[in-house]
C-alpha positions as CSV (number, residue, x, y, z in Angstrom):
1,M,0.0,0.0,0.0
2,T,1.1,3.5,-0.8
3,Q,0.3,6.9,1.0
4,S,-1.2,9.5,-1.2
5,D,-1.9,13.1,-0.8
6,S,-4.2,14.7,1.8
7,I,-7.2,16.8,0.7
8,A,-9.1,19.3,2.8
9,Y,-12.8,19.8,2.5
10,D,-15.4,21.6,4.5
11,V,-17.4,18.4,4.9
12,V,-16.6,14.7,4.6
13,V,-19.5,12.2,4.3
14,I,-18.8,8.5,4.8
15,G,-21.4,6.5,2.9
16,A,-23.1,7.4,-0.4
17,G,-26.5,5.9,0.2
18,P,-29.7,8.1,0.1
19,V,-28.8,9.6,3.5
20,G,-25.2,10.5,2.6
21,E,-26.3,11.8,-0.8
22,N,-28.9,14.1,0.9
23,V,-26.3,15.4,3.5
24,A,-23.9,16.2,0.6
25,D,-26.7,17.8,-1.4
26,R,-27.6,20.2,1.5
27,T,-24.0,21.1,2.4
28,R,-23.1,21.7,-1.3
29,A,-26.2,23.9,-1.6
30,A,-24.9,25.9,1.3
31,G,-21.6,26.4,-0.5
32,L,-19.6,24.0,1.5
33,S,-16.9,21.8,-0.3
34,T,-18.0,18.2,0.2
35,A,-16.5,14.8,-0.3
36,I,-18.4,11.5,-0.3
37,V,-16.7,8.2,0.4
38,E,-18.3,4.9,-0.7
39,S,-17.0,1.4,-0.5
40,E,-19.8,-0.3,-2.5
41,L,-22.4,1.1,-5.0
42,V,-23.4,4.8,-4.9
43,G,-27.0,4.8,-4.1
44,G,-26.6,2.4,-1.2
45,E,-28.8,-0.2,0.4
46,C,-32.1,1.3,-0.6
47,S,-31.4,1.5,-4.3
48,Y,-30.0,-1.9,-4.8
49,W,-30.9,-4.3,-2.0
50,A,-33.8,-2.8,-0.1
51,C,-36.5,-0.4,-0.8
52,M,-36.5,-0.3,-4.6
53,P,-35.9,-4.0,-5.4
54,S,-38.4,-5.2,-2.7
55,K,-41.2,-2.9,-3.8
56,A,-40.6,-3.9,-7.5
57,L,-41.1,-7.5,-6.4
58,L,-44.2,-6.6,-4.4
59,R,-46.0,-4.2,-6.8
60,P,-47.2,-7.0,-9.2
61,V,-48.3,-9.1,-6.2
62,L,-50.5,-6.3,-4.8
63,A,-51.8,-5.3,-8.2
64,R,-52.9,-8.8,-8.9
65,A,-54.5,-9.1,-5.5
66,D,-56.4,-5.9,-6.2
67,A,-57.5,-7.1,-9.5
68,R,-58.8,-10.4,-8.1
69,R,-61.2,-8.5,-5.9
70,L,-63.0,-6.8,-9.0
71,P,-65.8,-8.5,-10.9
72,G,-65.1,-8.2,-14.6
73,L,-61.4,-8.4,-14.0
74,A,-60.9,-11.2,-11.5
75,D,-61.2,-14.0,-14.0
76,S,-58.4,-12.5,-16.2
77,V,-55.8,-12.7,-13.4
78,R,-56.4,-16.1,-11.9
79,G,-53.1,-17.6,-13.3
80,P,-49.7,-17.3,-11.7
81,L,-47.5,-14.3,-12.0
82,D,-44.8,-14.3,-14.7
83,T,-41.9,-14.6,-12.3
84,A,-39.3,-14.1,-14.9
85,A,-40.9,-10.8,-16.0
86,V,-41.2,-9.6,-12.4
87,L,-37.6,-10.3,-11.7
88,A,-36.6,-8.6,-14.8
89,R,-38.5,-5.5,-13.9
90,R,-36.9,-5.6,-10.5
91,D,-33.5,-5.7,-12.2
92,G,-34.4,-2.6,-14.1
93,F,-35.2,-0.7,-10.9
94,T,-31.7,-1.6,-9.6
95,S,-30.1,-0.4,-12.8
96,H,-28.8,-3.9,-13.0
97,W,-26.7,-3.2,-9.9
98,K,-24.7,-0.5,-11.7
99,D,-24.4,3.0,-10.2
100,D,-23.4,5.1,-13.2
101,G,-26.5,7.3,-12.9
102,Q,-26.0,7.8,-9.2
103,V,-22.4,8.8,-9.8
104,Q,-23.5,11.4,-12.3
105,W,-25.9,12.8,-9.7
106,V,-23.1,13.2,-7.2
107,E,-20.9,14.9,-9.7
108,G,-23.8,17.1,-10.7
109,I,-24.1,18.6,-7.3
110,G,-20.4,19.4,-7.2
111,A,-19.3,16.9,-4.6
112,D,-16.1,14.8,-4.9
113,L,-16.6,11.0,-4.9
114,H,-13.9,8.9,-3.4
115,R,-14.2,5.1,-3.9
116,G,-13.0,3.0,-1.1
117,H,-13.4,2.2,2.5
118,G,-13.5,5.2,4.8
119,R,-12.2,5.1,8.4
120,L,-11.9,7.8,10.9
121,A,-8.3,8.6,11.7
122,G,-8.8,11.0,14.6
123,P,-11.0,14.2,14.8
124,R,-12.0,15.7,11.5
125,T,-9.9,13.1,9.6
126,V,-11.0,10.2,7.3
127,E,-8.5,7.8,5.7
128,V,-9.8,6.2,2.5
129,T,-8.4,2.9,1.3
130,A,-9.1,2.6,-2.4
131,P,-9.8,-0.8,-4.1
132,D,-6.1,-0.9,-5.4
133,G,-4.8,-0.4,-1.8
134,T,-3.7,3.2,-2.1
135,R,-4.7,5.4,0.7
136,R,-5.7,9.0,0.8
137,T,-6.4,11.3,3.8
138,L,-9.3,13.6,3.8
139,T,-9.7,16.4,6.4
140,A,-12.8,18.2,7.4
141,R,-12.8,21.9,8.4
142,H,-16.3,21.7,9.8
143,A,-17.9,18.3,9.9
144,V,-17.7,14.6,9.2
145,A,-21.0,12.7,8.7
146,V,-21.2,9.0,9.3
147,C,-23.9,7.7,7.0
148,T,-22.9,4.0,6.8
149,G,-26.3,2.5,7.4
150,S,-27.0,-0.9,8.9
151,A,-26.6,-4.6,7.8
152,A,-28.6,-7.6,8.4
153,A,-28.2,-9.3,11.8
154,L,-27.6,-13.1,11.8
155,P,-28.2,-15.2,14.9
156,D,-25.3,-16.9,16.7
157,L,-26.1,-20.5,15.5
158,P,-23.2,-23.0,15.1
159,G,-22.2,-23.7,11.5
160,L,-24.6,-21.0,10.1
161,A,-22.0,-19.8,7.6
162,D,-21.9,-23.2,6.0
163,V,-25.7,-23.1,5.4
164,R,-25.2,-19.9,3.3
165,P,-28.3,-18.3,4.6
166,W,-30.2,-15.5,2.8
167,T,-30.2,-12.0,4.3
168,S,-32.4,-9.3,3.0
169,R,-29.9,-8.6,0.3
170,D,-30.2,-12.2,-1.1
171,A,-33.9,-12.0,-0.8
172,T,-34.3,-8.9,-2.9
173,S,-31.7,-9.9,-5.5
174,A,-32.4,-13.7,-6.1
175,E,-32.3,-14.7,-9.7
176,T,-35.0,-17.4,-9.3
177,A,-37.7,-18.3,-6.9
178,P,-36.7,-21.2,-4.6
179,G,-39.1,-24.1,-4.5
180,R,-39.3,-23.9,-0.7
181,L,-38.3,-21.0,1.5
182,I,-38.0,-20.6,5.2
183,V,-38.3,-17.1,6.5
184,V,-37.3,-16.5,10.0
185,G,-38.7,-13.3,11.7
186,G,-41.8,-11.4,12.2
187,G,-40.9,-7.9,11.2
188,V,-41.3,-5.8,8.0
189,V,-38.7,-7.6,6.0
190,A,-40.1,-11.0,7.0
191,V,-43.7,-10.4,6.1
192,E,-42.8,-8.5,2.9
193,M,-40.5,-11.2,1.6
194,A,-43.0,-13.9,2.7
195,T,-45.7,-12.1,0.7
196,A,-43.4,-11.7,-2.5
197,W,-41.9,-15.0,-2.7
198,Q,-45.1,-17.0,-1.9
199,A,-46.7,-15.1,-4.8
200,L,-43.8,-15.8,-7.1
201,G,-44.0,-19.5,-6.7
202,S,-42.2,-20.4,-3.5
203,Q,-43.8,-22.5,-0.7
204,V,-42.9,-20.3,2.3
205,T,-42.7,-21.3,5.9
206,L,-42.6,-18.3,8.2
207,L,-41.1,-19.0,11.7
208,V,-41.8,-16.3,14.3
209,R,-40.3,-16.7,17.7
210,G,-42.1,-15.7,20.9
211,G,-45.7,-14.8,21.3
212,A,-45.8,-11.2,20.1
213,G,-46.9,-12.2,16.5
214,L,-46.2,-10.3,13.4
215,L,-45.2,-6.5,13.2
216,A,-44.9,-6.2,17.0
217,R,-43.9,-2.6,16.9
218,M,-47.2,-1.5,15.2
219,E,-50.8,-1.7,16.4
220,P,-51.6,-5.3,17.4
221,F,-54.5,-5.6,14.8
222,A,-52.1,-4.9,12.0
223,G,-50.0,-7.9,12.6
224,D,-53.1,-10.1,13.1
225,M,-54.6,-9.0,9.8
226,V,-51.4,-9.6,7.9
227,A,-51.0,-13.0,9.6
228,Q,-54.4,-14.1,8.5
229,A,-53.9,-12.9,4.9
230,L,-50.5,-14.7,4.7
231,T,-52.1,-17.9,5.9
232,E,-54.9,-17.6,3.3
233,A,-52.3,-17.1,0.6
234,G,-50.6,-20.4,1.4
235,V,-47.8,-19.3,3.8
236,D,-47.2,-21.9,6.5
237,L,-47.1,-19.5,9.5
238,R,-45.7,-20.8,12.8
239,T,-45.5,-18.6,15.8
240,G,-43.6,-19.3,19.0
241,A,-41.0,-21.1,16.8
242,S,-37.4,-20.2,17.6
243,V,-34.7,-21.7,15.3
244,R,-32.4,-23.8,17.5
245,S,-30.2,-25.2,14.8
246,V,-29.9,-25.1,11.0
247,T,-27.9,-27.3,8.6
248,R,-27.7,-27.9,4.9
249,E,-27.8,-31.5,3.9
250,D,-27.2,-32.4,0.3
251,G,-28.4,-28.9,-0.7
252,T,-31.5,-29.0,1.5
253,V,-31.7,-26.6,4.4
254,V,-33.0,-28.2,7.6
255,A,-34.1,-25.9,10.4
256,V,-35.0,-27.4,13.9
257,T,-37.0,-25.2,16.2
258,D,-36.8,-25.2,20.0
259,T,-39.9,-27.4,20.1
260,G,-38.2,-30.1,17.9
261,E,-40.0,-29.3,14.8
262,R,-38.0,-30.1,11.7
263,V,-38.5,-27.7,8.7
264,E,-36.9,-28.4,5.2
265,A,-36.4,-25.9,2.4
266,D,-34.2,-25.0,-0.5
267,E,-33.2,-21.6,1.1
268,I,-33.6,-19.9,4.5
269,L,-33.9,-16.2,5.0
270,F,-33.1,-14.7,8.4
271,A,-34.9,-11.3,8.8
272,T,-34.1,-10.9,12.5
273,G,-33.1,-7.4,12.9
274,R,-30.3,-5.0,11.9
275,V,-26.8,-4.1,13.2
276,P,-25.0,-0.7,12.6
277,R,-22.2,-0.7,10.0
278,T,-19.8,1.1,12.3
279,R,-17.4,-1.8,13.3
280,D,-14.5,-0.8,11.0
281,I,-14.9,2.9,10.6
282,G,-12.3,4.1,13.1
283,L,-14.6,4.9,16.0
284,D,-12.0,3.9,18.4
285,T,-9.7,6.8,17.2
286,V,-12.2,9.4,18.5
287,G,-13.2,7.6,21.7
288,L,-16.2,5.7,20.5
289,E,-17.1,2.0,20.6
290,P,-16.6,0.2,17.3
291,G,-19.7,-1.6,16.2
292,S,-22.0,0.6,18.3
293,W,-25.0,2.6,17.4
294,L,-24.1,6.3,17.6
295,S,-26.1,8.5,20.1
296,V,-26.9,11.9,18.7
297,D,-28.9,15.0,19.6
298,D,-31.8,16.3,17.5
299,S,-29.4,18.1,15.1
300,L,-27.8,14.6,14.5
301,Q,-24.5,15.7,16.2
302,V,-22.8,12.8,18.0
303,E,-22.9,13.5,21.7
304,G,-19.5,14.8,22.9
305,H,-18.2,15.5,19.4
306,D,-19.0,19.0,18.0
307,W,-17.7,18.0,14.5
308,L,-19.1,14.5,14.1
309,Y,-22.6,13.6,12.9
310,A,-24.4,10.3,12.6
311,V,-27.3,10.3,10.1
312,G,-29.7,7.5,9.1
313,D,-29.6,3.9,10.4
314,A,-26.2,4.4,12.2
315,N,-28.0,6.4,15.0
316,H,-30.8,3.9,15.5
317,R,-33.5,6.6,15.8
318,A,-35.7,5.3,12.9
319,L,-34.4,2.7,10.5
320,L,-36.3,3.9,7.4
321,T,-34.8,5.4,4.3
322,H,-37.3,8.3,4.2
323,Q,-36.6,9.1,7.8
324,G,-32.8,9.0,7.2
325,K,-33.2,11.4,4.3
326,Y,-35.2,13.7,6.6
327,Q,-32.4,13.6,9.1
328,A,-29.9,14.3,6.3
329,R,-31.8,17.5,5.5
330,I,-31.8,18.5,9.1
331,A,-28.1,17.6,9.6
332,G,-27.1,19.4,6.4
333,A,-28.9,22.6,7.6
334,A,-27.3,22.3,11.0
335,I,-23.8,21.8,9.6
336,A,-24.2,24.7,7.3
337,A,-25.5,27.0,10.1
338,R,-22.7,26.1,12.4
339,A,-20.1,26.6,9.6
340,S,-21.4,30.1,8.9
341,G,-21.2,31.0,12.5
342,V,-24.9,31.1,13.4
343,P,-24.8,31.6,17.3
344,D,-28.0,29.8,18.1
345,L,-29.5,26.9,16.0
346,D,-33.3,26.6,15.6
347,A,-33.1,23.4,17.6
348,G,-36.5,23.6,19.5
349,P,-39.3,21.1,18.7
350,W,-40.1,21.2,14.9
351,G,-37.3,23.7,14.4
352,A,-35.2,23.9,11.2
353,H,-32.3,22.1,13.0
354,A,-34.2,19.5,15.0
355,A,-35.3,16.0,13.8
356,T,-38.5,16.1,15.9
357,A,-40.3,13.8,13.6
358,D,-38.1,11.0,14.7
359,H,-39.8,11.0,18.1
360,D,-43.4,11.9,17.3
361,A,-44.3,11.5,13.6
362,V,-42.5,8.6,11.8
363,P,-44.5,7.4,8.8
364,Q,-44.2,3.8,7.5
365,V,-45.8,1.5,5.0
366,V,-45.6,-2.2,5.0
367,F,-46.2,-3.4,1.4
368,T,-48.1,-6.7,2.3
369,D,-51.6,-7.6,1.2
370,P,-53.3,-6.0,3.0
371,E,-50.9,-3.0,3.3
372,V,-50.2,-1.4,6.7
373,A,-49.6,2.2,6.9
374,S,-49.0,4.2,10.1
375,A,-47.8,7.7,11.2
376,G,-47.0,8.9,14.7
377,L,-47.5,6.9,17.9
378,T,-49.4,3.7,18.5
379,L,-51.9,3.7,21.4
380,A,-49.3,1.8,23.7
381,E,-46.5,4.2,22.7
382,A,-48.7,7.3,23.4
383,E,-49.6,5.9,26.8
384,R,-46.1,5.1,27.7
385,A,-45.1,8.7,26.7
386,G,-47.6,9.9,29.4
387,H,-50.2,11.3,27.0
388,R,-53.9,10.9,28.1
389,V,-55.3,9.4,24.9
390,R,-58.2,7.5,23.4
391,A,-58.2,5.2,20.4
392,V,-60.9,5.6,17.8
393,D,-61.4,2.5,15.5
394,I,-63.4,2.3,12.3
395,D,-64.0,-0.7,10.0
396,L,-62.4,0.6,6.8
397,G,-64.6,-1.7,4.6
398,T,-67.6,0.3,5.6
399,V,-66.4,3.4,3.7
400,A,-68.0,3.8,0.4
401,G,-64.7,4.4,-1.4
402,A,-63.3,1.1,0.0
403,S,-66.3,-0.8,-1.3
404,L,-65.7,0.7,-4.8
405,Y,-62.0,-0.1,-4.6
406,A,-62.6,-3.8,-4.1
407,E,-65.4,-6.3,-3.4
408,G,-65.3,-7.5,0.1
409,Y,-62.7,-4.8,1.1
410,T,-61.3,-5.7,4.5
411,G,-59.5,-3.1,6.6
412,R,-59.3,-1.2,9.7
413,A,-58.4,2.4,10.8
414,R,-57.3,3.7,14.1
415,M,-56.8,7.3,15.3
416,V,-55.1,8.0,18.5
417,V,-56.4,11.3,20.0
418,D,-54.7,13.3,22.7
419,L,-57.6,14.2,25.1
420,E,-55.8,17.1,26.7
421,D,-54.7,18.9,23.5
422,E,-57.4,17.5,21.2
423,I,-54.8,16.7,18.5
424,V,-54.1,13.4,16.7
425,R,-51.0,11.6,18.1
426,G,-51.0,8.6,15.7
427,V,-52.9,7.0,12.8
428,T,-52.8,3.4,11.5
429,F,-54.5,2.1,8.4
430,V,-54.7,-1.5,7.4
431,G,-56.2,-2.4,3.9
432,P,-55.5,-2.5,0.2
433,G,-54.2,0.7,-1.2
434,V,-53.7,2.5,2.2
435,G,-50.0,3.2,1.6
436,E,-51.0,6.2,-0.6
437,M,-53.3,7.6,2.2
438,I,-50.8,7.9,5.1
439,H,-49.3,11.3,4.2
440,S,-52.5,12.9,5.2
441,A,-52.1,11.4,8.6
442,T,-48.5,12.4,8.8
443,V,-49.5,16.0,8.0
444,A,-52.2,15.9,10.8
445,V,-49.7,14.6,13.3
446,V,-46.8,16.8,12.4
447,G,-49.0,20.0,12.1
448,Q,-50.7,19.0,15.5
449,V,-53.9,20.0,13.7
450,P,-56.7,20.4,16.2
451,I,-59.6,18.0,15.9
452,S,-61.9,21.0,15.6
453,R,-60.0,22.2,12.5
454,L,-59.9,18.6,11.0
455,W,-63.6,18.8,10.7
456,H,-63.0,21.4,7.9
457,A,-60.6,19.1,5.9
458,V,-63.3,17.7,3.7
459,P,-62.5,14.2,2.2
460,P,-63.6,13.7,-1.4
461,Y,-66.5,11.3,-2.0
462,P,-66.3,8.5,-2.8
463,T,-62.7,7.8,-1.8
464,I,-61.2,5.6,1.0
465,S,-60.0,8.9,2.6
466,E,-63.5,9.4,3.7
467,V,-62.5,7.3,6.6
468,W,-61.2,10.6,8.2
469,L,-64.8,11.8,8.5
470,R,-65.9,8.4,10.0
471,L,-63.1,8.7,12.6
472,L,-64.0,12.2,13.5
473,E,-67.7,11.3,13.8
474,A,-66.8,8.3,16.0
475,Y,-64.6,10.4,18.3
476,R,-67.5,13.0,18.6
477,D,-70.1,10.5,19.4
478,N,-68.3,8.6,22.1
């Protein structure tokens, strides 16, 4: 290895996924020279192994499900999906795992891209080891932003590496549908991939440990409704089933649960959580623990380090691409303000330099059939936070727009109302097509719109959004 020159920038960003790109975009817009360091593909996890490919796999599944609920169309879509065509479309959305377009975007904003592995080498210093082994030192006058994201967590099972298990990356980039697939987990990745691969021709067995059921961090009815739908679709769902051992015998994966059940498959996917990608980025050189989640304030500045920021998954606040991009906009504005000498940041709740939504207004969509969409706090979360709240529930299928959307529409809506302030703390929708409705709930939560004012937000008839009127009526009448 050889030592190359040192280059000074105002800002150095480690990680060129959507989060790092957005930090760089904001700092460049503020006139700060910016470098981005990336060891894999520019565009990151979301573009190539998570959001985009997974939703490309799921969209035909959900479109077919909707079509099957409509007389006059249902008989035309009774056959199987064209798996090869679905996978080919998925490949298009990942740009066939080439990042030329993303590189052009980075160049277009005027940031410098450094290919290689970036490690902190002391305060405001990042050492980049290029693929050819050469090293370059980048120094930051104002800030270093860690935007390295997270990776799939694998359990500590003897011989697991020899089994060659799937992680989320394998599940979203597979070239063919396995005949039999075991999915271990009960969270978003687990239920989405079970939905996708069952519809694409795999026989899926879903193993969920403990008794919490599916989607444990959301309203309980959401997981219950998804579980019922997966079972009806043919998924073999087993709860309270922890994997005790896993082996691969003559190409066949054999998983044994703690109850002694033996499950065989062609592949096994572990969707059992995430770990921060911070183990080998030099945290020890600045007094931080390698491999740890990085604790930050609401401006995304790492506690105790006035030059270091952790944005996106690495800070463990909200492991969602859109939330990481939101944090990036906040962090970029904070970095720019501090660099220009602004004496006091606008760091109060909902201020320009405070990622308040991470605490109170995180939106999320789970692209299963039915879809699950939420914004803000669940009833349990609101109660734990000390709010005096009441949940209002509506059968979404009773709304005229839902009946038009699909025959036998099944869904549910919950609005969590703060009884002291008479504002909405959280909303959850479950049902076909609800993913496109959740932004209205996000606006209501973020804006802390009074219930009295929401009466004047008139939902168009006949749309599923008329559920808002039904929720308000139910709140008034009880």
